[in-house]
A tleap script that builds the chain and sets N, CA, C and O, in Angstrom:
source leaprc.protein.ff14SB
mol = sequence {
  NMET GLY ARG LEU LEU ASP LEU LEU GLU LYS
  GLU ARG ARG LYS LEU ASN GLN LEU GLY GLU
  ALA SER LEU LYS GLN ALA ILE PRO LEU TRP
  GLU ASN PRO GLU VAL GLN GLU GLN SER ARG
  LYS MET ASP GLU LEU VAL ALA ARG VAL SER
  GLU MET ARG ALA LYS HIE SER ARG VAL VAL
  CARG
}
set mol.1.N position { 91.053 97.337 80.532 }
set mol.1.CA position { 92.279 96.613 80.768 }
set mol.1.C position { 93.457 97.337 80.141 }
set mol.1.O position { 94.579 97.250 80.640 }
set mol.2.N position { 93.209 98.051 79.049 }
set mol.2.CA position { 94.281 98.789 78.388 }
set mol.2.C position { 94.898 99.838 79.292 }
set mol.2.O position { 96.112 100.042 79.285 }
set mol.3.N position { 94.056 100.501 80.070 }
set mol.3.CA position { 94.566 101.524 80.993 }
set mol.3.C position { 95.476 100.900 82.045 }
set mol.3.O position { 96.503 101.475 82.409 }
set mol.4.N position { 95.098 99.734 82.526 }
set mol.4.CA position { 95.895 99.039 83.526 }
set mol.4.C position { 97.237 98.597 82.934 }
set mol.4.O position { 98.268 98.679 83.601 }
set mol.5.N position { 97.224 98.134 81.696 }
set mol.5.CA position { 98.472 97.735 81.043 }
set mol.5.C position { 99.375 98.937 80.801 }
set mol.5.O position { 100.595 98.839 80.929 }
set mol.6.N position { 98.776 100.070 80.452 }
set mol.6.CA position { 99.564 101.302 80.284 }
set mol.6.C position { 100.216 101.701 81.607 }
set mol.6.O position { 101.385 102.085 81.638 }
set mol.7.N position { 99.461 101.608 82.686 }
set mol.7.CA position { 99.987 101.935 84.008 }
set mol.7.C position { 101.112 100.964 84.383 }
set mol.7.O position { 102.135 101.371 84.933 }
set mol.8.N position { 100.915 99.703 84.086 }
set mol.8.CA position { 101.941 98.692 84.363 }
set mol.8.C position { 103.236 99.031 83.628 }
set mol.8.O position { 104.320 98.945 84.205 }
set mol.9.N position { 103.128 99.411 82.374 }
set mol.9.CA position { 104.314 99.765 81.594 }
set mol.9.C position { 105.001 101.014 82.155 }
set mol.9.O position { 106.228 101.070 82.234 }
set mol.10.N position { 104.212 102.002 82.539 }
set mol.10.CA position { 104.773 103.230 83.120 }
set mol.10.C position { 105.536 102.920 84.406 }
set mol.10.O position { 106.645 103.411 84.612 }
set mol.11.N position { 104.935 102.104 85.263 }
set mol.11.CA position { 105.565 101.757 86.531 }
set mol.11.C position { 106.795 100.872 86.320 }
set mol.11.O position { 107.751 100.943 87.092 }
set mol.12.N position { 106.772 100.038 85.277 }
set mol.12.CA position { 107.932 99.200 84.959 }
set mol.12.C position { 109.118 100.066 84.546 }
set mol.12.O position { 110.253 99.825 84.958 }
set mol.13.N position { 108.837 101.082 83.721 }
set mol.13.CA position { 109.909 102.003 83.312 }
set mol.13.C position { 110.486 102.736 84.521 }
set mol.13.O position { 111.698 102.922 84.625 }
set mol.14.N position { 109.612 103.148 85.426 }
set mol.14.CA position { 110.074 103.832 86.632 }
set mol.14.C position { 110.954 102.915 87.477 }
set mol.14.O position { 111.990 103.342 87.988 }
set mol.15.N position { 110.547 101.668 87.622 }
set mol.15.CA position { 111.348 100.699 88.377 }
set mol.15.C position { 112.717 100.514 87.725 }
set mol.15.O position { 113.733 100.470 88.420 }
set mol.16.N position { 112.751 100.408 86.414 }
set mol.16.CA position { 114.028 100.259 85.706 }
set mol.16.C position { 114.926 101.468 85.935 }
set mol.16.O position { 116.126 101.318 86.167 }
set mol.17.N position { 114.354 102.656 85.872 }
set mol.17.CA position { 115.146 103.875 86.089 }
set mol.17.C position { 115.704 103.918 87.508 }
set mol.17.O position { 116.874 104.243 87.712 }
set mol.18.N position { 114.870 103.591 88.479 }
set mol.18.CA position { 115.325 103.576 89.871 }
set mol.18.C position { 116.423 102.530 90.066 }
set mol.18.O position { 117.414 102.779 90.752 }
set mol.19.N position { 116.239 101.372 89.464 }
set mol.19.CA position { 117.240 100.316 89.580 }
set mol.19.C position { 118.564 100.701 88.971 }
set mol.19.O position { 119.617 100.467 89.564 }
set mol.20.N position { 118.522 101.296 87.783 }
set mol.20.CA position { 119.752 101.737 87.131 }
set mol.20.C position { 120.467 102.803 87.952 }
set mol.20.O position { 121.687 102.757 88.110 }
set mol.21.N position { 119.707 103.760 88.473 }
set mol.21.CA position { 120.312 104.815 89.286 }
set mol.21.C position { 120.937 104.228 90.550 }
set mol.21.O position { 122.014 104.650 90.970 }
set mol.22.N position { 120.264 103.267 91.146 }
set mol.22.CA position { 120.775 102.634 92.353 }
set mol.22.C position { 122.092 101.910 92.061 }
set mol.22.O position { 123.051 102.017 92.825 }
set mol.23.N position { 122.125 101.187 90.970 }
set mol.23.CA position { 123.338 100.452 90.615 }
set mol.23.C position { 124.495 101.393 90.272 }
set mol.23.O position { 125.648 101.113 90.601 }
set mol.24.N position { 124.182 102.508 89.610 }
set mol.24.CA position { 125.228 103.487 89.291 }
set mol.24.C position { 125.840 104.077 90.553 }
set mol.24.O position { 127.014 104.447 90.571 }
set mol.25.N position { 125.035 104.162 91.610 }
set mol.25.CA position { 125.513 104.694 92.891 }
set mol.25.C position { 126.075 103.586 93.783 }
set mol.25.O position { 126.414 103.823 94.943 }
set mol.26.N position { 126.170 102.371 93.229 }
set mol.26.CA position { 126.684 101.198 93.952 }
set mol.26.C position { 125.855 100.867 95.190 }
set mol.26.O position { 126.379 100.381 96.192 }
set mol.27.N position { 124.553 101.137 95.106 }
set mol.27.CA position { 123.630 100.792 96.187 }
set mol.27.C position { 122.917 99.502 95.773 }
set mol.27.O position { 122.240 99.480 94.745 }
set mol.28.N position { 123.057 98.438 96.548 }
set mol.28.CA position { 122.348 97.201 96.205 }
set mol.28.C position { 120.837 97.447 96.133 }
set mol.28.O position { 120.283 98.198 96.935 }
set mol.29.N position { 120.196 96.818 95.183 }
set mol.29.CA position { 118.764 97.034 94.975 }
set mol.29.C position { 117.959 96.717 96.224 }
set mol.29.O position { 116.986 97.410 96.520 }
set mol.30.N position { 118.345 95.686 96.961 }
set mol.30.CA position { 117.587 95.294 98.151 }
set mol.30.C position { 117.787 96.260 99.314 }
set mol.30.O position { 117.066 96.189 100.309 }
set mol.31.N position { 118.763 97.165 99.197 }
set mol.31.CA position { 118.981 98.156 100.254 }
set mol.31.C position { 118.403 99.528 99.904 }
set mol.31.O position { 118.494 100.464 100.699 }
set mol.32.N position { 117.819 99.645 98.732 }
set mol.32.CA position { 117.266 100.917 98.285 }
set mol.32.C position { 115.751 100.902 98.521 }
set mol.32.O position { 115.023 100.183 97.837 }
set mol.33.N position { 115.279 101.696 99.488 }
set mol.33.CA position { 113.840 101.674 99.803 }
set mol.33.C position { 112.955 102.128 98.641 }
set mol.33.O position { 111.831 101.645 98.505 }
set mol.34.N position { 113.438 103.045 97.804 }
set mol.34.CA position { 112.636 103.486 96.652 }
set mol.34.C position { 112.435 102.342 95.660 }
set mol.34.O position { 111.339 102.151 95.132 }
set mol.35.N position { 113.497 101.591 95.414 }
set mol.35.CA position { 113.397 100.448 94.501 }
set mol.35.C position { 112.458 99.401 95.088 }
set mol.35.O position { 111.640 98.831 94.366 }
set mol.36.N position { 112.564 99.144 96.373 }
set mol.36.CA position { 111.715 98.152 97.019 }
set mol.36.C position { 110.245 98.559 96.963 }
set mol.36.O position { 109.382 97.723 96.695 }
set mol.37.N position { 109.957 99.823 97.212 }
set mol.37.CA position { 108.574 100.311 97.158 }
set mol.37.C position { 108.020 100.199 95.742 }
set mol.37.O position { 106.881 99.772 95.549 }
set mol.38.N position { 108.814 100.577 94.765 }
set mol.38.CA position { 108.371 100.498 93.375 }
set mol.38.C position { 108.168 99.037 92.969 }
set mol.38.O position { 107.247 98.721 92.215 }
set mol.39.N position { 109.006 98.175 93.456 }
set mol.39.CA position { 108.869 96.752 93.168 }
set mol.39.C position { 107.561 96.211 93.743 }
set mol.39.O position { 106.895 95.395 93.107 }
set mol.40.N position { 107.195 96.659 94.935 }
set mol.40.CA position { 105.916 96.249 95.526 }
set mol.40.C position { 104.744 96.741 94.682 }
set mol.40.O position { 103.763 96.021 94.496 }
set mol.41.N position { 104.846 97.969 94.172 }
set mol.41.CA position { 103.785 98.488 93.302 }
set mol.41.C position { 103.640 97.610 92.064 }
set mol.41.O position { 102.531 97.284 91.643 }
set mol.42.N position { 104.783 97.235 91.491 }
set mol.42.CA position { 104.760 96.386 90.304 }
set mol.42.C position { 104.129 95.028 90.625 }
set mol.42.O position { 103.327 94.516 89.845 }
set mol.43.N position { 104.487 94.452 91.758 }
set mol.43.CA position { 103.908 93.166 92.155 }
set mol.43.C position { 102.389 93.262 92.232 }
set mol.43.O position { 101.680 92.372 91.760 }
set mol.44.N position { 101.893 94.337 92.826 }
set mol.44.CA position { 100.445 94.523 92.955 }
set mol.44.C position { 99.778 94.669 91.586 }
set mol.44.O position { 98.721 94.089 91.339 }
set mol.45.N position { 100.398 95.443 90.707 }
set mol.45.CA position { 99.825 95.632 89.372 }
set mol.45.C position { 99.843 94.339 88.569 }
set mol.45.O position { 98.872 94.029 87.878 }
set mol.46.N position { 100.917 93.593 88.648 }
set mol.46.CA position { 101.000 92.320 87.931 }
set mol.46.C position { 99.927 91.362 88.441 }
set mol.46.O position { 99.308 90.645 87.655 }
set mol.47.N position { 99.709 91.350 89.730 }
set mol.47.CA position { 98.665 90.499 90.310 }
set mol.47.C position { 97.289 90.920 89.802 }
set mol.47.O position { 96.459 90.068 89.481 }
set mol.48.N position { 97.042 92.228 89.727 }
set mol.48.CA position { 95.746 92.709 89.233 }
set mol.48.C position { 95.530 92.319 87.783 }
set mol.48.O position { 94.437 91.898 87.404 }
set mol.49.N position { 96.574 92.459 86.970 }
set mol.49.CA position { 96.469 92.084 85.554 }
set mol.49.C position { 96.195 90.589 85.442 }
set mol.49.O position { 95.349 90.170 84.652 }
set mol.50.N position { 96.897 89.791 86.219 }
set mol.50.CA position { 96.700 88.334 86.189 }
set mol.50.C position { 95.278 87.967 86.583 }
set mol.50.O position { 94.658 87.107 85.957 }
set mol.51.N position { 94.760 88.617 87.619 }
set mol.51.CA position { 93.385 88.352 88.049 }
set mol.51.C position { 92.388 88.710 86.957 }
set mol.51.O position { 91.447 87.959 86.698 }
set mol.52.N position { 92.594 89.857 86.317 }
set mol.52.CA position { 91.677 90.280 85.256 }
set mol.52.C position { 91.722 89.305 84.082 }
set mol.52.O position { 90.686 88.965 83.511 }
set mol.53.N position { 92.925 88.858 83.725 }
set mol.53.CA position { 93.047 87.904 82.615 }
set mol.53.C position { 92.390 86.576 82.970 }
set mol.53.O position { 91.752 85.952 82.122 }
set mol.54.N position { 92.542 86.144 84.211 }
set mol.54.CA position { 91.924 84.889 84.640 }
set mol.54.C position { 90.401 85.004 84.589 }
set mol.54.O position { 89.724 84.088 84.122 }
set mol.55.N position { 89.867 86.113 85.063 }
set mol.55.CA position { 88.415 86.332 85.016 }
set mol.55.C position { 87.929 86.357 83.576 }
set mol.55.O position { 86.891 85.782 83.249 }
set mol.56.N position { 88.686 87.025 82.724 }
set mol.56.CA position { 88.306 87.135 81.323 }
set mol.56.C position { 88.304 85.764 80.651 }
set mol.56.O position { 87.400 85.461 79.871 }
set mol.57.N position { 89.298 84.940 80.942 }
set mol.57.CA position { 89.362 83.625 80.315 }
set mol.57.C position { 88.217 82.740 80.805 }
set mol.57.O position { 87.719 81.909 80.046 }
set mol.58.N position { 87.790 82.904 82.066 }
set mol.58.CA position { 86.657 82.146 82.588 }
set mol.58.C position { 85.365 82.566 81.903 }
set mol.58.O position { 84.509 81.728 81.618 }
set mol.59.N position { 85.221 83.857 81.640 }
set mol.59.CA position { 84.011 84.374 81.000 }
set mol.59.C position { 83.943 83.909 79.548 }
set mol.59.O position { 82.868 83.567 79.056 }
set mol.60.N position { 85.065 83.895 78.872 }
set mol.60.CA position { 85.097 83.544 77.456 }
set mol.60.C position { 84.780 82.063 77.246 }
set mol.60.O position { 84.132 81.702 76.263 }
set mol.61.N position { 85.225 81.221 78.149 }
set mol.61.CA position { 84.995 79.781 77.986 }
set mol.61.C position { 83.560 79.524 78.109 }
set mol.61.O position { 83.128 78.376 78.007 }
savepdb mol mol.pdb
quit
């Protein structure tokens, strides 16, 4: 799970960088395909982490 959390943090930093660059160029975030793609990656990773935590909590109980 640690590797997945590390990946999540790396991808979060990338999303922040893309978002900041987009805003500096006055490009709305919803119109920037790179930001949208990175956001989808983050959504998928967050879902995976949530699933793993849910499975873990079921096993522990």
